[in-house]
C-alpha positions as CSV (number, residue, x, y, z in Angstrom):
1,M,2.6,15.3,29.1
2,T,1.7,12.9,31.9
3,T,2.2,9.2,32.3
4,A,0.6,6.4,34.2
5,N,1.3,2.7,33.8
6,Q,-2.1,1.1,34.5
7,K,-3.1,-2.5,34.8
8,P,-6.6,-3.8,35.5
9,P,-7.4,-5.8,38.6
10,L,-6.3,-9.4,38.2
11,N,-9.8,-10.7,39.1
12,E,-11.4,-8.7,36.4
13,E,-12.9,-11.0,33.7
14,P,-11.3,-10.2,30.3
15,N,-13.7,-9.2,27.5
16,L,-12.5,-11.5,24.8
17,N,-15.4,-10.8,22.5
18,Q,-16.0,-14.6,22.4
19,Q,-12.7,-15.0,20.6
20,P,-10.4,-17.9,21.4
21,N,-6.9,-17.3,22.7
22,L,-6.8,-13.6,22.5
23,K,-4.7,-13.5,25.6
24,Q,-2.2,-15.9,24.1
25,K,0.5,-14.6,21.8
26,P,1.1,-16.5,18.6
27,N,4.4,-18.2,18.6
28,S,6.2,-16.3,15.8
29,N,6.4,-12.6,15.4
30,H,7.6,-10.0,12.9
31,K,10.9,-9.1,14.6
32,P,13.0,-10.5,11.7
33,T,10.9,-8.4,9.3
34,L,11.5,-5.3,11.3
35,L,15.2,-5.8,11.5
36,N,15.3,-6.2,7.7
37,I,13.2,-3.1,7.2
38,L,15.3,-1.0,9.5
39,D,18.4,-1.6,7.4
40,S,16.5,-0.2,4.3
41,H,16.8,3.4,3.2
42,G,13.9,5.7,2.5
43,G,13.8,9.4,3.1
44,P,10.7,11.5,2.6
45,G,9.5,11.0,-1.0
46,F,11.9,8.1,-1.6
47,E,10.3,5.3,0.4
48,H,10.3,2.8,-2.5
49,E,12.7,0.2,-0.9
50,V,10.7,0.1,2.4
51,A,7.4,0.0,0.5
52,E,8.4,-3.1,-1.5
53,K,9.4,-4.9,1.7
54,M,6.2,-3.9,3.4
55,R,4.2,-5.1,0.3
56,Q,5.7,-8.5,0.7
57,A,5.0,-8.6,4.5
58,F,1.4,-7.5,4.0
59,R,0.8,-10.3,1.6
60,E,1.0,-12.8,4.4
61,Y,-2.4,-11.4,5.5
62,T,-4.2,-10.2,2.3
63,D,-3.9,-10.1,-1.4
64,D,-5.5,-6.6,-1.5
65,V,-2.4,-4.4,-1.4
66,R,-2.5,-1.2,-3.4
67,Q,-0.5,2.0,-3.6
68,D,-1.9,5.5,-4.2
69,A,-0.4,8.3,-6.3
70,L,1.6,9.7,-3.5
71,G,3.1,6.4,-2.5
72,N,1.1,5.3,0.5
73,L,0.9,1.5,0.7
74,I,-2.6,0.3,1.7
75,A,-3.4,-3.3,2.7
76,V,-7.0,-4.2,3.2
77,V,-8.2,-7.0,5.4
78,Q,-12.0,-7.5,5.1
79,G,-14.2,-8.1,8.1
80,N,-17.0,-10.6,8.6
81,G,-20.7,-9.9,8.4
82,E,-22.8,-6.7,8.2
83,N,-23.9,-5.1,5.0
84,R,-22.1,-1.9,5.7
85,R,-18.9,-2.9,7.5
86,P,-17.1,-0.2,9.5
87,K,-13.7,0.9,8.1
88,V,-10.8,1.2,10.6
89,M,-7.6,2.6,9.3
90,L,-4.2,2.1,11.0
91,S,-1.2,4.1,9.8
92,A,2.5,4.1,10.4
93,H,4.9,6.2,8.3
94,M,7.7,4.6,6.3
95,D,10.0,7.6,5.8
96,E,13.0,8.3,7.9
97,I,14.7,11.6,8.4
98,A,17.3,12.4,5.7
99,L,19.6,15.0,4.3
100,V,19.7,16.5,0.8
101,V,22.8,17.6,-1.1
102,T,22.9,21.4,-1.6
103,K,26.4,21.9,-3.0
104,I,29.4,20.1,-4.3
105,E,32.5,21.8,-2.9
106,D,36.0,22.0,-4.4
107,G,37.6,18.6,-3.8
108,G,34.3,16.8,-4.1
109,F,33.0,17.4,-0.6
110,L,29.2,17.6,-0.2
111,R,27.2,20.2,1.7
112,V,23.8,19.1,2.9
113,W,20.6,20.4,4.5
114,Q,17.6,18.8,6.3
115,A,14.9,16.7,4.9
116,G,13.5,15.9,8.3
117,G,14.6,16.8,11.8
118,F,18.2,15.9,12.5
119,D,20.1,17.3,15.4
120,P,23.4,18.4,13.9
121,R,25.2,17.4,17.1
122,T,24.5,13.8,16.3
123,L,25.8,13.8,12.7
124,V,29.6,14.4,13.2
125,G,31.4,11.1,12.5
126,Q,28.3,9.3,11.1
127,E,28.4,6.9,8.2
128,V,26.0,7.8,5.4
129,V,24.7,6.6,2.0
130,V,24.4,9.2,-0.7
131,H,21.7,8.2,-3.2
132,G,23.2,9.4,-6.4
133,K,23.4,7.6,-9.7
134,E,24.8,4.9,-7.5
135,E,24.6,4.3,-3.8
136,L,27.7,5.8,-2.4
137,R,29.1,5.3,1.1
138,G,30.5,8.3,2.9
139,I,31.2,9.9,6.2
140,V,30.2,13.2,7.9
141,G,33.2,15.3,8.8
142,S,34.0,18.5,10.4
143,K,37.1,20.5,11.6
144,P,39.0,18.5,14.2
145,P,39.2,20.1,17.7
146,H,42.9,20.9,17.3
147,L,42.0,23.4,14.5
148,T,39.1,25.1,16.2
149,T,39.1,28.2,18.4
150,P,38.2,28.0,22.1
151,E,34.9,29.6,21.3
152,E,34.1,27.0,18.6
153,R,34.9,24.1,20.9
154,K,32.3,25.3,23.4
155,Q,29.4,24.7,20.9
156,A,28.3,22.1,18.4
157,A,29.1,22.6,14.8
158,P,26.1,23.8,12.9
159,L,24.8,21.8,9.9
160,E,26.2,24.3,7.4
161,D,29.7,23.6,8.7
162,L,29.5,19.9,8.2
163,Y,30.3,18.1,5.0
164,I,30.2,14.6,3.5
165,D,33.5,13.0,2.3
166,L,33.0,10.3,-0.3
167,A,36.7,9.6,-0.7
168,M,36.4,10.3,-4.4
169,S,37.8,12.8,-6.8
170,E,35.8,16.0,-7.5
171,Q,35.4,14.9,-11.1
172,R,34.0,11.5,-10.1
173,V,31.7,13.0,-7.5
174,N,30.2,15.4,-10.1
175,E,29.6,12.4,-12.4
176,L,27.6,10.5,-9.8
177,V,26.0,13.1,-7.5
178,R,23.7,16.0,-8.2
179,V,22.3,18.8,-6.0
180,G,19.0,17.4,-4.6
181,D,20.2,13.9,-4.1
182,R,19.1,12.4,-0.8
183,V,21.4,11.2,2.0
184,T,20.5,8.7,4.7
185,L,22.3,7.3,7.6
186,Y,24.1,4.0,7.3
187,R,23.8,2.0,10.5
188,E,23.6,-1.8,11.1
189,T,20.7,-2.5,13.4
190,M,21.7,-4.0,16.8
191,D,19.6,-6.7,18.4
192,L,20.2,-5.9,22.1
193,L,19.5,-7.8,25.3
194,N,16.0,-8.0,26.8
195,N,14.3,-8.0,23.4
196,R,15.4,-4.4,22.6
197,I,16.5,-3.1,19.2
198,S,18.8,-0.1,18.4
199,G,19.4,1.5,15.0
200,K,18.3,4.2,12.6
201,A,14.6,4.8,11.6
202,L,12.9,3.1,14.6
203,D,10.9,6.3,14.1
204,D,8.6,5.1,12.7
205,R,9.4,1.7,11.3
206,T,8.7,0.1,14.7
207,S,5.2,1.1,14.0
208,L,5.2,-0.8,10.7
209,A,6.0,-3.8,12.8
210,V,3.0,-2.9,15.0
211,L,0.7,-3.0,12.0
212,L,2.0,-6.5,11.1
213,E,1.7,-7.7,14.7
214,C,-1.9,-6.4,14.8
215,L,-2.8,-8.3,11.6
216,R,-1.1,-11.4,13.1
217,F,-3.4,-11.3,16.1
218,L,-6.5,-10.4,14.0
219,K,-5.9,-13.5,11.9
220,Q,-6.9,-15.5,15.0
221,M,-10.0,-13.4,15.7
222,K,-13.3,-12.5,14.2
223,H,-13.9,-8.9,13.4
224,V,-16.7,-7.0,11.7
225,A,-14.7,-4.0,10.6
226,D,-12.6,-3.8,7.4
227,V,-9.1,-3.0,8.4
228,Y,-6.9,-0.7,6.3
229,A,-3.3,-1.0,7.3
230,V,-1.5,2.0,5.7
231,A,2.2,2.5,5.5
232,T,2.3,6.3,4.8
233,V,4.9,8.5,3.2
234,Q,6.4,11.9,3.9
235,E,5.4,12.2,7.6
236,E,8.7,13.8,8.5
237,V,8.1,16.8,6.2
238,G,4.5,17.5,7.0
239,V,2.2,14.4,7.4
240,R,1.6,14.5,3.6
241,G,0.9,10.9,3.1
242,A,-1.6,10.8,5.9
243,T,-3.4,13.8,4.4
244,T,-4.1,11.9,1.1
245,A,-4.6,8.5,2.8
246,G,-7.2,9.9,5.1
247,Y,-9.1,11.5,2.3
248,G,-8.8,8.6,-0.1
249,V,-9.6,5.7,2.3
250,H,-12.3,7.8,4.1
251,P,-12.5,5.5,7.1
252,D,-14.8,5.7,10.1
253,I,-11.9,5.5,12.5
254,A,-8.2,6.3,11.9
255,I,-5.5,5.5,14.4
256,A,-2.0,6.8,13.9
257,V,0.8,4.5,15.3
258,D,4.0,6.4,16.1
259,V,6.7,6.6,18.7
260,T,7.1,8.7,21.8
261,F,9.9,9.6,24.2
262,A,11.4,6.9,26.5
263,D,12.9,7.7,29.9
264,M,16.6,8.4,30.1
265,P,19.0,10.3,32.4
266,G,18.2,14.0,32.5
267,Q,14.7,13.6,31.1
268,A,11.8,14.9,33.1
269,P,9.5,12.0,34.2
270,D,6.4,13.8,32.9
271,D,8.0,14.1,29.4
272,S,8.8,10.4,29.0
273,F,7.6,6.8,29.2
274,K,8.9,3.5,30.4
275,M,10.3,1.1,27.8
276,G,9.0,-2.4,28.2
277,K,6.0,-1.3,30.2
278,G,3.4,-1.3,27.4
279,P,2.3,1.1,24.7
280,A,1.3,4.8,25.2
281,V,-2.3,5.7,24.5
282,A,-2.6,9.4,23.7
283,F,-5.4,11.8,24.7
284,G,-5.9,15.4,23.7
285,P,-7.4,17.8,21.2
286,N,-6.4,15.6,18.2
287,I,-8.0,12.5,19.7
288,H,-11.7,11.5,19.6
289,P,-12.7,10.8,23.2
290,K,-14.6,7.7,22.4
291,V,-11.8,6.2,20.4
292,F,-9.5,6.9,23.3
293,Q,-12.0,5.3,25.7
294,G,-12.4,2.3,23.4
295,L,-8.6,1.7,23.3
296,M,-8.4,2.0,27.1
297,E,-11.2,-0.5,27.6
298,A,-9.6,-2.9,25.2
299,A,-6.3,-2.7,27.1
300,Q,-8.0,-3.1,30.5
301,S,-10.3,-6.0,29.6
302,N,-7.5,-7.9,27.9
303,H,-4.9,-7.3,30.6
304,I,-2.6,-5.3,28.3
305,P,-0.2,-2.9,30.1
306,Y,-0.4,0.6,28.8
307,Q,0.7,4.2,29.6
308,L,-1.2,7.4,29.2
309,E,0.2,10.3,27.1
310,L,-1.5,13.7,27.4
311,S,-1.1,15.9,24.3
312,Q,-2.0,19.6,24.9
313,G,-2.2,20.5,21.2
314,P,-1.9,19.1,17.7
315,T,0.4,16.2,17.6
316,G,3.3,15.9,15.3
317,T,1.9,12.7,13.9
318,D,-0.4,11.4,11.2
319,A,-3.3,11.8,13.6
320,R,-3.1,15.6,13.0
321,A,-4.0,15.1,9.4
322,F,-6.7,12.4,9.9
323,Q,-8.7,14.5,12.3
324,I,-9.6,17.1,9.7
325,A,-9.7,15.0,6.5
326,R,-12.9,15.4,4.6
327,E,-15.7,16.1,7.1
328,G,-13.5,14.9,9.9
329,I,-12.4,11.4,11.0
330,A,-12.7,10.0,14.6
331,S,-9.0,9.7,15.3
332,G,-6.7,8.0,17.8
333,L,-3.0,7.9,18.5
334,V,-0.9,5.2,20.1
335,G,2.8,4.4,20.1
336,I,5.8,2.9,21.8
337,A,8.5,4.7,23.7
338,I,12.0,4.9,22.2
339,R,15.2,6.5,23.3
340,Y,17.5,8.9,21.3
341,M,14.8,9.9,18.8
342,H,16.1,11.3,15.5
343,T,19.6,9.8,15.9
344,S,21.3,6.7,14.4
345,V,20.8,4.7,17.6
346,E,17.1,5.0,18.4
347,T,16.3,2.2,20.8
348,G,13.0,0.5,21.6
349,S,11.5,-2.7,23.0
350,Y,10.0,-5.3,20.8
351,D,7.8,-6.4,23.7
352,D,6.0,-3.0,23.5
353,I,5.5,-3.5,19.7
354,V,3.8,-6.9,20.3
355,E,1.6,-5.5,23.1
356,L,0.5,-2.6,21.0
357,G,-0.3,-4.9,18.1
358,R,-2.4,-7.0,20.5
359,L,-4.2,-3.9,21.8
360,L,-5.1,-2.7,18.4
361,A,-6.4,-6.1,17.4
362,C,-8.6,-6.3,20.5
363,Y,-9.9,-2.8,19.9
364,I,-10.7,-3.6,16.2
365,A,-12.6,-6.7,17.3
366,S,-14.9,-4.6,19.4
367,V,-15.8,-2.2,16.6
368,D,-19.2,-2.6,14.9
369,S,-21.8,-0.4,13.3
370,A,-23.4,0.6,16.6
371,Y,-20.1,1.7,18.0
372,V,-19.3,3.8,14.9
373,E,-22.7,5.4,15.0
374,G,-22.0,6.4,18.7
375,L,-18.9,8.3,17.7
376,T,-21.1,11.2,16.5
377,C,-22.7,11.4,20.0
378,Y,-20.5,13.4,22.4
C-alpha cells in the first residue's frame, strides 16, 4: 500500500463542467445526521434502525427510495437529458461489527462469538447492548489480573474467555435472551476538536455521510447520469448486500465508499494515510483503470486534495462484489482514513467526508454516454 497526497498546480484552470459554485461548499452539511446514525445499532442482518434514519435522510434529495429483499436501501436521483442515461451507483455499508450470544451460563452470564471482526483485546470493559426481547445494557467482563496466572497476564484474554454481565438473575436473563441474539457496542459518539469524530461504527457509517454529502453537492449541479446511492447490508460478513445490489441495480459504474487506515504511532507510513488530508482513491486489480483515472481527474481539476491507495489484490470492500456482478461492472473504490478500526473509538475527520462527497459529485457530473462507452476500451 502506498500513499501520496497530491494537489494540482494552483494555476491550473478547474474543469467545472460549466457548473456554478462547484468549488464552493454549501453552508450546511450532514454532520448532525452522521452523529445521530453513529449512535444507532445495527449488526450484520439487523440494520433496520440505521436504514430508517437513512431513508429519512435520503428523502431530502429524492422521493425514489426503495429497499430490496436483502435490506439494501436504494435512493435514486435522476439525471438530466439523454435518452439512455448512464447509471452510477455509490455504495456504503450500514452494518457494524457485532457479537452473537452463543450460551447462557450459570448465573446468567452470556458467552458470545463474532459477527464481524472484533479484536478481543479491545472488548474487555466495554459497555454493550444485548438485543433480546428488550434492549439490555451490559458490560464485557473477564477475570481480574489478581486472579490470573503470570502466564495469563502476558497475553490478552481470548474471546471464549470473555462474558457479558447483564446484572440480572439467571431466570430473568433466560426470559429475555436467546442464543443467537445480537450484541452491539454501546458508546456515545464524541465530537472532537478540529472537526473530528470518535465512536463506534465509523466503519462504515462515515461513508453513509459521504453519500449524503455527494447528493448535497449534486443538488447544485447538472448531471446526465442517474445516481443510485445505496446503503448496503452485511458487508462485515462477506459483502452480501453489495452482491445483490450490484446484480439488481445493474449500473454502468459502481463506486464503493469505505474506510481505510489512518496514521498513528507504530504504524508503517506505507500502510496508512493522513487524516484531514483528503480522501483515498484506490487502484488495483478490483478497480477499473478508467474509473480510477476519472476520479483522479475530477480531484485535480477541482482542486480537491486526495491520497493514493494501492491494493495488490481483492479488497475487503463492496468493490470486490461489484466487479464481478452479472457480466462485470466498471468499479471504483474511495474512502476516508480512520484510526482504531474495529474498536469502539474509531476516529475520523469530517473534513475528509465533505471532500470525498465533493469529489464524487464532480466525477458524476463528468459522466455521460460517451464516457461509459469508453469503459469497454482498454
